[in-house]
N, C-alpha and C positions, 0 to 999 in steps of 0.2 A: 552472394547468390546461394551458396550452400546453406547459410542461415535461413534464408527465406524458404528454400525447399524443405528443410528440416521442420520448420514451423508448420508448413502446410501438411506434412505427413502426420505430425503430432495432433494437429487440429482435426484431421480426418479420424484419427484414433479416438479423440475425445467424443466425437459425435456418434461413434458406434456404441458406446456404453450409455444406453438410454436411461437406465435406472440411475446411474451416477449423475447424468445430466439433470434428471428430475430432482434429486436430492440437493445438488449444487444450487439450483434456482430456488428450491423450496427453503433451504437454510437461509439464504440471503433475504428472501421475502419475509420470513418469520422474524428475522432480526429487525427489519424496517417496521413491521407491524408492532413489535414490542416497544420500539423506540417511540412510535407515534402514540401508543396507548399510555405510556409512562407520562409523557408531557401533556397529553390531553387530560389525564386524570388530575395533574397538578393545576391545570387551567380551570377545570370544572369545580375544583375544591377551593378556588380563589387564592391559591398560593402564588400564582403569577397572573399578570394581566393578559388580555388577548393579544396586545401588540408584542409582548414578551414571548408569548406562546408561538405566535406566527414567525417571529424572527428566529427563535430557537429551533423550531421544526425545519425551517428553510436551511439554517446552518447545518443542523445534524444530517439532513438528507443530502445536502451538497457535499459535505466532507466525507460522508460514507460512500457516495457515488464516486468521488475522487479516489478514495481508498480502494474501491473495486477496480478502478482503472490501473493503478500503479502497483498494487500489492496482491500477491497470490501465494504467499508462503513458499517462496523459492527455497528457503532453508530446508523444507521437507524433501525436496527433490535431491539436494546435495546430501543431506543427512542420511536418507534411506539408502542411497547408493553406496555411501561409505560403510554403513552398518552391514548391508548384505553382500558387500564385496564387489558390486557391479562397477564401482568407480575404477577398478583396475582395468576392466575391458575398455572403458572410455579413455583412460590415459594412454593406452597403447595404440589407439586409432590415430590415423594420420591427420586428423582434424583437431582444432583447438577444443579441448575438453570443456572449458567453461562455456563456450558458445554453443556447444551441443546441448549442455544442460539448460542454457538460457533459452534455446529454441523451444524446449519442452514447456518451459515456464511461459513464454510468450504465446504459445498455442493455447494454453489454459486461459490466459488473460483475454485473448482474442475471442475464444469460445464464450467466456462469461460476458464479454462486452456485447457480442451479437445477440445472445439468447436471454440476457437479463438486464445488463446495465443500460443499453441503448433504449429498449422499449420502456423500462421503468423510468428512465430520465424523461422521455416524452410525456409519460403519465404525470410525473411530478411537476414538470413545467406547465402542464395543462391545468393542474389543480391550483398552483401558486403563482402569484405575480412577483417574480424575482427582480430585485433592484440590482441590475448588472450594468457595469460600464463597458460596453462592447468596444470602446475606443482603445481599451487596454488589452484587447484579445490577443494581440501578438506577444505581449509580455506574459500573459497567462500561458500560452502555448510553450513559450521558452521556459517558463518556470516549471511547467509540467514535465519537461525533459529532465530538469535537474531534480525534481521530486522523484521521478522514476529511478534516477541514478542513485539518490540517497537511499531509497528503500531497497534496491537491488544490492547495494553495498552492505547495508545492515544485515539483510537476509543471508548474504554470502558468508559474512563473518559468523553469524549464528549457526549456519549449516556446517561450517568447517570446525566449529567447536566440538562437533560430534566425534572427531578424531580423538579427542582427549576424554570426553565424557561418555561416549559409546551409547548415547540415546538422544533422540531428537524431540520426542513429544513434549517433555517438560520445557526444553529450550524454546520451542515454537510457541507454547502456551505463554511463557514469560514474555517473549517478544510481542505477541499480540496484546497482552495485558498492558504492557508499557506503552504501546502505540495508542491503545484505547484511552488510557489515562492522560498521558503526556501530550497527546495531540487533540484530545477532547472529542473523541468519536461519539460518545454517549452523552457526556455532560460537557457543554462548551466551556472553554477556559474563562469566559466572562463571568462564570459563576464561582470561580476559584478565588481564594484570597489574593490580594494584590501581590504579596511577596512571591507566592507560588507561581502566579501568572508571569511575573518578570523573569523568574528562573526558567520556567518551561519555554518561554519565548526565545531563549538562546539555544535550545536543544534541537538536534536534527529532526526529531519526530514532529515537532511543531512546524518546522520549515518545509518538511516533506508534504504536509497536508493543509496547513493553514495559509502559507505564503501564496500559493496560486489563487486561493479564494480571496485573499486580501487585495490582490492585484486587480481584481475586477469589481472592487468596491468603489462606487462613484465618489465616496467621501474621502478617498485616500489621496494624500498629498504626494507630489512628485518626489519629495525628499524621502518620505516613508517608503514609496514604491522602490526607489533605487537602493535604499538601505536594506530593505527586506530581500530584494533580489540578490544584492551583494553578499549578504550573510548566507543565503541559500547556496550560492555558487561556491563560497568558501567551504561549506559543509560537504558539498558534493565532491569537490576535488580532494578534500582531506580524507573522506571515507573511501574514495576510489583507491587512494594510496595505501590506506590501512588494509582494505580488503585484498588488494594485490599482494601486499606483504604476507598476509595470512595464507593466501592461496599458494604463493611461491614456497613458503617455508613449511607449512603444515602438510601439504599434499605429499611432500617428499618423506614425511614421517608417518604415513598412514599405517595403522595397525588394525587390520581387518579382523573382526571377532571370529574366532574359530579357524583362522588361517594365517 
């Protein structure tokens, strides 16, 4: 209940900063326009066929919409509070510090979902005829929970590294770059060499963003569905344990800059 109340407070704060809202929506929109322009240019110059262009655009848009749903740079919230010392005030409060920080993150994701992801998704689904197996929707929603768990755990670990490195911008940029490359946010993994594709398919970045989409693929076999979901669950549990260890160990050794 406290988590829900805290999310609502942070959501109200988000909507007050109208300029920040505008830039948040604008940045995401520009990213999608650049992606579309890139692949449309390749199609018009005959580098790829129309069918390949359509499938690629659909995949890129869907995986980026999914990324908008589950990832919001939670590491920046943790890292900035460690750097400026605000984490100390959070730690002495009678509530769970992690969930207080998580509520701020969830408010941002909810804000972005309402004002950008949802309307943009309607627009994309209106433009394209997506081949989706709605019979596996329950598996998709279950996978979405594990995807969120994986990304939150990764971002928590990255944010806590600020304790040792004392800066967050570079760490956040590195994380976003790795997610973009290893999960195929801009260039789908189907364009990668076979060896790289096999290696990346075992990494948590792949399973955070590709597994949910694979589960609603009508051509997916039951064996592949269960295998993909199983690997994703293993990654989610493993990363929860690692992030919990980082949180428990490193928070005790916080060294606030200048204090």
